DRENMI-998889 format. One record per residue: x, y negated, z negated of N, C-alpha, C in turn. Coordinates in steps of 0.1 Angstrom, whole numbers, padded with zeros to 4 digits, always signed. Atoms other than C-alpha are relative to their C-alpha. Layout:
N
XYZXYZXYZ
...
END
This chain:
175
-0012+0006+0000+0303-0120+0222+0012+0010+0001
-0010-0014-0001+0334-0107+0233+0010+0003-0010
-0008-0004+0011+0358-0094+0210+0015-0005+0005
-0014+0003-0007+0392-0116+0219+0008+0007-0005
-0010+0001+0013+0422-0102+0207+0008-0012-0002
-0008+0008+0007+0444-0132+0205-0007-0005-0013
+0008+0007+0008+0414-0141+0177+0011+0005-0013
-0004-0002+0012+0427-0118+0150+0016+0000+0004
-0016+0000-0001+0465-0114+0167+0003-0008-0008
-0009+0015+0008+0471-0150+0154-0008-0003-0015
-0002+0002+0018+0457-0145+0122+0009+0006-0007
-0012-0008+0005+0486-0136+0103-0001+0002-0010
+0006+0000+0016+0467-0138+0068-0003+0018+0004
+0009-0013-0008+0448-0103+0089+0011+0009+0003
-0014-0009-0005+0481-0089+0106+0004+0005-0014
-0009-0006+0012+0500-0090+0075-0008+0013-0009
+0011-0010+0010+0471-0070+0058+0004+0015+0014
+0002-0015-0010+0467-0040+0090+0019+0003+0015
-0007+0001-0012+0502-0041+0109+0004+0014-0001
-0010-0015+0002+0520-0013+0093-0011+0009+0009
+0007-0005-0002+0486+0002+0102+0003+0003+0018
+0002-0001-0012+0486-0006+0139+0016+0005+0009
-0014-0010-0008+0521+0012+0145+0004+0015+0003
+0002-0011+0002+0508+0045+0141-0004+0002+0016
+0007+0002-0017+0505+0056+0177-0008+0009+0000
+0015-0006-0004+0480+0086+0166-0011-0010-0002
+0002+0019+0001+0460+0052+0154-0007-0004+0016
+0001+0006-0007+0465+0037+0183-0007+0008+0014
+0002-0004-0011+0456+0067+0208-0016-0003-0003
+0016+0006+0004+0417+0051+0196-0004-0003+0015
+0003+0005-0012+0422+0032+0223-0005+0004+0016
+0002-0007-0016+0421+0060+0253-0017+0004-0003
+0015-0003+0007+0384+0068+0232-0012-0013+0006
+0016+0004+0003+0350+0057+0248-0007-0003-0007
+0005+0003+0013+0333+0039+0221-0016-0006+0003
+0013+0005+0001+0297+0031+0220-0002-0007+0015
-0001+0000-0015+0296+0036+0264+0006-0014+0007
-0008+0013-0005+0312-0002+0265+0016-0001-0004
-0009+0007+0004+0344-0006+0246+0013+0014-0005
-0008-0008+0000+0372+0016+0234-0003+0005-0019
-0001+0004+0016+0376+0030+0195+0008-0007-0010
-0006+0010+0008+0400+0012+0184-0002-0015+0003
+0008+0018-0002+0388-0022+0197-0013+0002-0005
+0013-0002+0011+0353-0010+0178+0006-0005-0011
-0003+0004+0013+0372-0008+0147+0007-0010-0004
-0004+0012-0001+0391-0037+0150-0007-0012+0004
+0011+0007+0004+0361-0054+0154-0006-0004-0009
+0007+0000+0015+0349-0043+0123+0007+0002-0009
-0008+0008+0006+0378-0050+0106+0002-0011-0004
-0002+0011+0002+0384-0081+0114-0015-0009-0002
+0009+0007+0001+0349-0093+0115-0004+0002-0021
+0000-0004+0016+0344-0076+0077+0010-0011-0008
-0014+0005+0005+0379-0089+0068-0004-0020-0001
+0003+0017+0000+0365-0131+0076-0009+0001-0009
+0014-0001+0008+0329-0119+0056+0008+0004-0014
-0004-0005+0013+0348-0108+0024+0011-0010-0006
-0007+0014+0004+0372-0137+0026-0008-0011-0006
+0010+0016+0004+0344-0163+0021-0007+0005-0011
+0005-0006+0017+0330-0136-0005+0009+0005-0014
-0008-0006+0011+0359-0135-0025+0004+0013+0001
-0002-0012+0000+0361-0097-0020+0011+0007+0002
-0010-0006+0001+0386-0077-0021+0003+0005+0018
+0003+0003-0006+0401-0087+0015+0015+0015+0008
-0012-0016-0007+0432-0057+0022-0011+0007+0002
+0004-0011+0000+0411-0031+0014-0018+0001+0011
+0015-0001-0015+0381-0042+0040+0006-0001+0011
-0005-0003-0012+0405-0050+0067+0007+0015+0004
+0000-0012+0001+0418-0018+0057-0003+0013+0006
+0011-0014+0005+0394+0010+0054-0010-0005+0010
+0013-0002-0015+0373-0009+0087+0009+0003+0008
-0003-0004-0010+0399-0003+0107+0006+0014+0003
+0002-0018-0004+0406+0034+0101-0014+0007-0008
+0015-0002+0002+0363+0035+0094-0002+0014+0009
+0004-0009-0010+0364+0055+0125+0012+0009+0009
-0013-0003-0001+0399+0069+0127-0002+0016+0005
+0004-0010-0001+0386+0105+0145+0001+0001+0016
+0000+0002-0014+0396+0117+0177-0011+0011+0006
+0006-0014-0004+0371+0146+0182-0017-0007+0005
+0008+0004-0011+0344+0140+0207-0019+0005-0010
+0013-0006+0006+0303+0149+0196-0001+0014+0002
-0005-0014+0000+0311+0181+0209+0007+0013-0006
-0004-0003+0011+0334+0191+0191-0001+0000-0017
+0005+0000+0013+0320+0176+0158-0015+0010-0001
+0007-0004+0005+0294+0197+0164-0001+0016+0000
-0004-0012+0002+0310+0229+0169+0007+0001-0017
-0002+0000+0014+0322+0224+0133-0004+0004-0010
+0016-0003+0002+0284+0232+0124+0003-0005-0018
-0005+0008+0014+0297+0206+0089-0015-0005+0001
+0007+0012+0003+0268+0184+0098-0003-0011+0014
+0004+0007-0008+0256+0159+0121+0016-0009+0001
-0012+0011-0002+0283+0131+0140-0001-0009-0010
-0001+0011+0012+0275+0108+0114+0005+0000-0009
-0005-0001+0016+0280+0126+0086+0010+0004-0003
-0015-0009-0004+0312+0144+0099+0012-0006+0002
-0014+0007-0003+0331+0121+0113+0004-0010-0011
-0005+0009+0008+0337+0096+0082+0010+0011-0007
-0009-0007+0010+0352+0126+0063+0016+0004+0008
-0012-0009-0009+0374+0137+0093+0013-0019-0002
-0010+0009-0003+0384+0100+0095+0011-0001-0015
-0003-0001+0014+0391+0097+0051+0016+0008+0008
-0005-0013+0000+0413+0128+0061+0014-0002+0009
-0011+0008-0010+0431+0113+0091+0009-0014-0005
-0003+0008+0006+0432+0080+0070+0013+0003-0012
-0002-0001+0018+0451+0095+0038+0016+0010+0008
-0011-0005-0003+0478+0114+0064+0010-0017+0006
-0002+0010-0004+0485+0078+0073+0006-0012-0009
+0000+0011+0009+0484+0054+0041-0007+0012-0012
+0012-0008+0010+0474+0061+0007-0010-0008+0001
+0015+0011-0001+0438+0049+0003-0004-0003-0016
+0004+0007+0016+0425+0031-0031-0017+0010+0001
+0012-0009+0007+0393+0050-0045-0012-0014+0017
+0013+0008-0007+0373+0015-0028+0000+0005+0012
-0002+0002-0012+0391+0018+0004-0008+0013+0006
+0005-0007-0002+0379+0056+0007-0012+0003+0000
+0014+0005-0005+0342+0044+0000-0005+0000+0008
+0000+0005-0019+0342+0024+0028-0001+0006+0006
+0001-0009-0007+0349+0048+0047-0011+0014+0002
+0005-0010+0000+0332+0073+0036-0017-0002+0004
+0011+0004-0002+0302+0058+0038-0011-0010+0003
+0005+0012-0009+0303+0033+0066-0012+0005+0007
+0016-0002-0008+0268+0055+0082-0007+0000-0009
+0010+0006+0009+0251+0046+0051-0013-0008+0006
+0010-0004-0005+0216+0043+0064-0007+0006+0016
-0002-0005-0013+0223+0062+0095-0003+0009-0002
+0000-0013+0002+0222+0093+0077-0002+0005-0013
+0005-0001+0011+0214+0114+0047+0007+0005-0006
-0015-0004+0015+0240+0127+0018+0008-0005-0002
-0014+0011+0001+0264+0102+0021-0001-0003-0011
-0006+0010+0012+0256+0083-0009-0002-0013-0003
-0001+0011-0001+0250+0048-0016+0015-0001+0000
-0014+0007+0003+0281+0026-0014+0000-0007-0012
-0003+0005+0013+0298+0020-0044+0003-0016-0002
-0005+0014+0004+0312-0012-0039-0005-0013+0010
+0005+0008-0007+0303-0050-0024+0006+0005+0017
-0006-0007-0016+0329-0038+0002-0003+0008+0010
+0003-0013-0008+0317-0009+0016-0015-0004+0008
+0020+0004-0009+0279-0025+0023+0008-0013+0009
-0007+0012-0010+0300-0054+0040+0002+0004+0010
-0006-0008-0010+0318-0026+0062-0011+0003+0009
+0013-0006-0010+0285-0010+0069-0009-0005+0008
+0005+0012-0006+0270-0037+0079+0005-0007+0007
-0009+0013-0014+0296-0054+0104-0003+0015+0011
+0002-0011-0008+0298-0019+0114-0011+0004+0009
+0013-0003-0007+0260-0014+0125-0002-0014+0010
+0001+0012-0008+0264-0053+0138+0009+0003+0017
-0006-0006-0008+0291-0045+0159-0003+0010+0014
+0008-0010-0007+0278-0011+0176-0008-0009+0010
+0012+0002-0009+0245-0029+0186+0009-0010+0010
-0007+0008-0007+0265-0056+0200+0008+0010+0015
-0004-0004-0012+0285-0035+0221-0006+0014+0009
+0011-0010-0007+0258-0009+0229-0009-0009+0009
+0011+0009-0005+0236-0037+0242+0008-0013+0008
-0004+0004-0011+0262-0053+0263+0002-0001+0012
+0005-0004-0020+0260-0035+0297-0014-0004+0001
+0011+0004-0004+0225-0042+0294-0005-0016-0003
-0001+0013+0002+0228-0076+0288+0004-0003+0017
-0011+0003-0013+0253-0080+0319-0014+0003+0008
+0012-0006-0007+0224-0059+0338-0012-0007+0000
+0013+0013-0001+0196-0086+0327+0007-0005+0007
-0005+0016-0001+0217-0114+0334+0001+0004+0017
-0001+0001-0010+0226-0103+0366-0017+0006+0007
+0014-0003+0002+0190-0088+0375-0003-0017+0002
+0007+0014+0007+0176-0125+0363+0011-0009+0015
-0010+0008-0012+0203-0138+0392-0007-0002+0015
+0005-0007-0016+0191-0120+0420-0015-0003+0002
+0012+0008-0005+0156-0128+0414-0003-0013+0000
-0004+0013+0000+0167-0167+0409+0003-0003+0017
-0005+0002-0010+0181-0166+0441-0009+0008+0010
+0010-0005-0010+0154-0144+0463-0013-0014-0004
+0007+0008+0000+0130-0170+0444+0007-0015+0010
-0008+0011-0005+0151-0202+0459-0002-0001+0018
+0004-0003-0019+0151-0186+0495-0014+0000+0005
+0015-0001-0002+0111-0178+0492-0006-0021-0002
+0007+0016-0001+0105-0217+0481+0009-0009+0012
-0010+0013-0011+0133-0232+0507-0007-0010+0012
END
């Protein structure tokens, strides 16, 4: 599933919730960081934010918190090597704490938004704690879905290319 910019940009309800965040230069710099080998950290965050927002809307959850925290869940500029040098734990454990600090510099966070950001790596690390809110579970699950989608995109492309090449060879052999 290609995440198309016009989908979220044309959703005025969604944009009303996050447009102030998308004006921040520090957040926009995430578009310069490759994420999951295929996309950028900003596009990944928008993907998580928007899909989570759509699910939260259907479930009658706090769409504002989900959209905003989903966008801010990976708000960090450090790479894996820099995080390792901090000696504070694994990348999966440390980056949510950095993201909360960065997000708090940008905007006031509710307890719900903090929980969403801090615990979005639940299921992939220990010591984080269980998400306290349904909204946190939504963003956590959507983050995993988006990550799998992003990591598998280049693999799917290579498989399609190989199948196409094999198909052409088979046609030549049977012609």
